[in-house]
C-alpha positions as CSV (number, residue, x, y, z in Angstrom):
1,M,23.1,26.0,25.4
2,I,19.2,24.5,25.7
3,S,16.7,26.7,24.7
4,K,13.7,27.5,26.8
5,N,11.4,26.3,24.1
6,E,13.5,22.7,24.3
7,V,13.4,22.7,27.9
8,K,9.3,23.1,27.5
9,Y,9.1,20.4,25.0
10,I,11.3,17.7,27.1
11,R,8.8,18.7,30.1
12,S,5.5,18.3,28.0
13,L,6.7,14.7,27.3
14,G,5.7,14.4,30.6
15,Q,2.0,14.8,29.6
16,Q,-0.2,12.4,27.5
17,K,-1.1,15.4,25.0
18,G,2.7,15.9,24.4
19,R,3.3,12.7,23.6
20,L,0.4,12.4,21.2
21,E,1.3,15.3,19.6
22,S,5.1,14.7,19.2
23,G,5.2,10.4,19.0
24,A,7.9,10.5,21.8
25,F,8.3,9.9,25.1
26,L,10.6,10.1,27.9
27,V,13.1,7.6,30.2
28,E,14.9,8.7,32.9
29,G,17.9,7.3,35.0
30,A,21.0,6.3,34.2
31,K,20.6,2.3,34.0
32,I,17.0,2.8,32.2
33,V,18.6,5.2,29.6
34,T,21.9,3.1,29.0
35,E,19.5,-0.2,28.5
36,M,17.7,1.7,25.8
37,I,21.1,2.5,24.1
38,M,21.6,-0.8,24.3
39,Q,18.3,-2.5,23.2
40,C,16.8,0.0,20.7
41,A,19.2,3.1,19.9
42,N,17.5,3.7,16.8
43,Q,14.4,4.6,19.1
44,V,16.5,7.1,21.0
45,Q,16.2,10.7,19.5
46,K,18.5,12.7,22.2
47,I,19.9,12.4,25.1
48,Y,20.7,14.8,28.2
49,A,23.2,13.7,30.7
50,T,26.0,15.1,32.7
51,A,29.5,14.6,31.5
52,P,30.4,11.4,33.7
53,F,27.3,9.6,32.2
54,I,28.5,10.7,28.3
55,E,31.9,9.4,29.2
56,S,30.8,6.0,30.1
57,V,28.3,5.3,27.0
58,R,30.2,7.0,24.4
59,D,31.8,4.0,23.4
60,I,28.0,2.2,23.0
61,S,26.1,5.3,21.7
62,G,26.5,5.8,18.1
63,Y,25.3,8.5,16.2
64,I,22.8,8.9,19.1
65,D,23.0,13.0,20.0
66,L,24.5,12.9,23.4
67,I,24.2,17.0,24.9
68,E,26.1,17.1,28.2
69,V,23.9,19.4,31.0
70,D,24.9,19.8,34.5
71,N,23.0,19.1,37.4
72,E,21.1,22.2,37.8
73,M,20.1,21.9,33.9
74,L,19.3,18.5,34.4
75,E,16.8,19.0,37.0
76,R,15.2,21.8,35.1
77,L,14.5,19.3,32.1
78,S,13.5,16.1,34.6
79,L,10.1,15.7,35.9
80,M,11.9,12.9,38.6
81,Q,12.5,14.6,42.2
82,A,16.1,13.0,41.9
83,P,17.1,13.1,38.7
84,N,19.6,10.2,38.0
85,Q,22.4,11.7,35.6
86,A,20.6,10.9,32.4
87,L,17.1,11.7,30.5
88,A,16.6,10.5,27.2
89,V,14.0,11.5,24.5
90,M,12.5,8.6,22.7
91,K,10.1,7.8,19.4
92,K,7.3,5.6,20.0
93,F,7.7,2.1,19.8
94,D,5.8,0.4,16.9
95,F,4.8,-3.3,17.6
96,P,2.3,-4.8,15.4
97,L,-0.5,-5.6,17.1
98,P,-0.9,-9.6,17.8
99,P,-3.6,-11.4,15.1
100,T,-6.7,-13.1,16.7
101,D,-5.6,-16.3,16.0
102,S,-2.2,-15.8,17.3
103,K,-1.3,-19.4,19.3
104,E,0.9,-17.3,21.9
105,W,-0.2,-16.5,25.5
106,L,-1.7,-12.4,25.5
107,M,-2.5,-10.4,28.2
108,L,-5.7,-8.0,27.9
109,L,-5.6,-5.4,30.7
110,D,-9.2,-3.8,31.6
111,G,-8.9,-0.4,32.6
112,I,-5.6,-0.8,34.6
113,Q,-5.3,2.9,35.5
114,D,-2.1,2.7,38.2
115,P,0.8,4.0,36.5
116,G,3.0,2.1,38.9
117,N,0.7,-1.2,38.6
118,L,0.8,-1.0,34.9
119,G,4.3,-0.6,34.9
120,T,5.4,-3.5,36.9
121,I,3.1,-5.6,34.6
122,I,4.9,-4.9,31.7
123,R,7.8,-6.1,33.6
124,L,6.1,-9.1,34.6
125,A,5.3,-9.8,31.1
126,D,8.8,-9.6,30.3
127,W,10.2,-11.8,32.9
128,F,7.7,-14.8,32.2
129,G,7.9,-14.2,28.6
130,I,4.9,-12.6,27.5
131,R,5.3,-10.3,23.8
132,N,2.1,-8.4,24.0
133,I,-0.1,-7.1,26.2
134,L,-3.7,-5.7,24.9
135,C,-4.9,-2.9,27.3
136,T,-8.6,-1.0,26.8
137,L,-8.8,2.5,25.9
138,D,-9.4,3.6,29.8
139,C,-6.1,1.9,30.9
140,A,-2.8,4.1,32.0
141,D,-1.1,5.2,29.0
142,C,1.9,2.9,28.4
143,Y,4.7,5.9,28.2
144,N,3.6,7.8,30.8
145,P,6.7,8.3,32.7
146,K,5.3,6.5,35.7
147,V,4.7,3.2,33.3
148,V,8.0,3.7,31.7
149,Q,9.9,3.7,35.3
150,A,8.3,0.9,36.8
151,S,8.9,-1.1,33.6
152,M,12.6,-1.0,34.4
153,G,13.4,-1.4,30.4
154,S,11.0,-3.9,29.6
155,I,8.8,-1.1,27.9
156,A,11.4,-1.9,25.0
157,R,10.7,-5.6,24.2
158,I,6.8,-5.9,24.9
159,G,4.3,-4.7,22.5
160,V,1.5,-3.0,24.6
161,H,-1.4,-2.5,22.3
162,A,-4.4,0.1,23.3
163,I,-7.4,-0.8,21.5
164,N,-11.1,-1.2,20.9
165,W,-11.5,-4.2,23.0
166,T,-15.1,-4.9,21.5
167,D,-14.2,-5.8,18.0
168,W,-10.5,-7.6,18.8
169,L,-12.2,-9.8,21.8
170,S,-15.3,-10.5,19.6
171,N,-13.2,-12.1,17.2
172,Y,-10.4,-13.8,19.2
173,K,-10.2,-17.2,18.4
174,G,-8.5,-19.1,21.2
175,P,-9.3,-19.3,25.3
176,V,-10.4,-16.3,27.0
177,I,-9.0,-16.6,30.9
178,G,-10.4,-13.9,33.1
179,T,-9.9,-13.5,37.1
180,M,-13.1,-13.9,39.0
181,L,-13.4,-13.9,42.5
182,D,-15.8,-16.9,41.7
183,G,-13.7,-18.4,39.3
184,E,-12.0,-22.1,39.4
185,P,-9.2,-22.4,42.3
186,I,-6.0,-21.5,40.6
187,Q,-4.3,-24.5,41.6
188,N,-6.6,-27.0,40.3
189,F,-7.2,-25.1,37.2
190,S,-5.4,-26.3,33.7
191,F,-3.9,-24.2,31.6
192,P,-3.8,-24.8,28.0
193,D,-0.9,-24.1,25.5
194,H,-2.1,-20.7,24.4
195,G,-4.8,-18.3,25.1
196,L,-5.6,-14.7,26.4
197,I,-5.5,-13.8,29.9
198,V,-7.8,-11.0,31.3
199,I,-7.2,-9.0,34.2
200,G,-9.5,-6.8,35.6
201,R,-9.3,-3.2,36.8
202,E,-8.0,-2.6,40.8
203,G,-11.3,-2.8,43.2
204,S,-14.0,-3.4,40.5
205,G,-12.5,-6.5,38.4
206,I,-13.8,-7.2,35.2
207,R,-16.2,-4.8,33.6
208,T,-19.8,-7.1,33.0
209,E,-19.3,-6.7,29.2
210,M,-16.4,-8.3,29.2
211,K,-17.6,-11.0,31.1
212,S,-19.9,-12.4,28.9
213,L,-17.3,-12.9,26.1
214,L,-14.7,-15.1,28.7
215,T,-14.3,-18.8,28.2
216,Q,-13.2,-19.7,31.6
217,S,-12.4,-18.4,34.7
218,I,-9.9,-18.4,37.5
219,A,-9.6,-17.4,41.2
220,I,-6.4,-17.0,43.5
221,P,-7.7,-17.9,46.8
222,S,-7.7,-15.9,49.8
223,F,-6.1,-17.1,53.0
224,G,-6.7,-13.9,55.0
225,K,-9.4,-10.8,55.5
226,A,-8.1,-8.7,52.6
227,E,-10.8,-7.7,49.9
228,S,-8.7,-7.9,47.2
229,L,-5.3,-7.9,45.5
230,N,-3.2,-5.5,43.9
231,A,-3.5,-6.0,40.2
232,A,0.2,-6.2,39.6
233,V,0.3,-8.7,42.5
234,A,-2.3,-10.9,40.7
235,T,-0.8,-11.1,37.7
236,G,2.3,-12.3,38.7
237,I,0.7,-15.1,40.5
238,V,-1.1,-16.1,37.7
239,L,1.5,-15.7,35.3
240,W,3.7,-18.0,37.5
241,E,0.8,-20.7,37.4
242,M,0.4,-20.4,34.4
243,K,3.8,-21.4,32.9
244,R,4.5,-24.1,35.9
245,G,1.7,-25.7,34.6
246,S,2.8,-25.5,31.0
């Protein structure tokens, strides 16, 4: 029997305050929960799931606490409109912050506030082999349930770091490449072998204070009349060009 306090605790993880106080977050859906079991079982604290799901993962779940619930209870626990078999309470990840002299490709997200965009960018980073994403403090919380859902499991593999960007970026040793409307057309740009790609916020782009720290700027040319690109779409184009040119 799941107590009212336990239900209250699980649902509190839908809010940033609850996640900050507990150091935990939620993952929902049979596919993603199964991936969490396989990728990072040590991070999984408890799984609340229907009997068929529990039976399907019993052989791979190890010592994870599996709690069987019916559909009615799953609906009470879930933050989704249509819960899908399983919900996991997980410990937040503790990926090390990359050093400022890193020789790998990194990304810095400036004020990306839409959870769906952030989750999609995390998934894109995973696809294109970017291991760390830096976020300004006004970005969406990477453990927001909508971010986790949109990342489709990539949240378990990509370090997402909320940082004081002025300190870190002022000390960064590599090229800093920002997406700007007046930048060099991306198809003409020669990407170096490592660096930091800066993606600006939806609508307003990279903040003025950050622009002065860019070493190069690139632009995705427009062939129509749209005013701007979705941040996640722009990220996908930039990462493809970066990998294609490397």
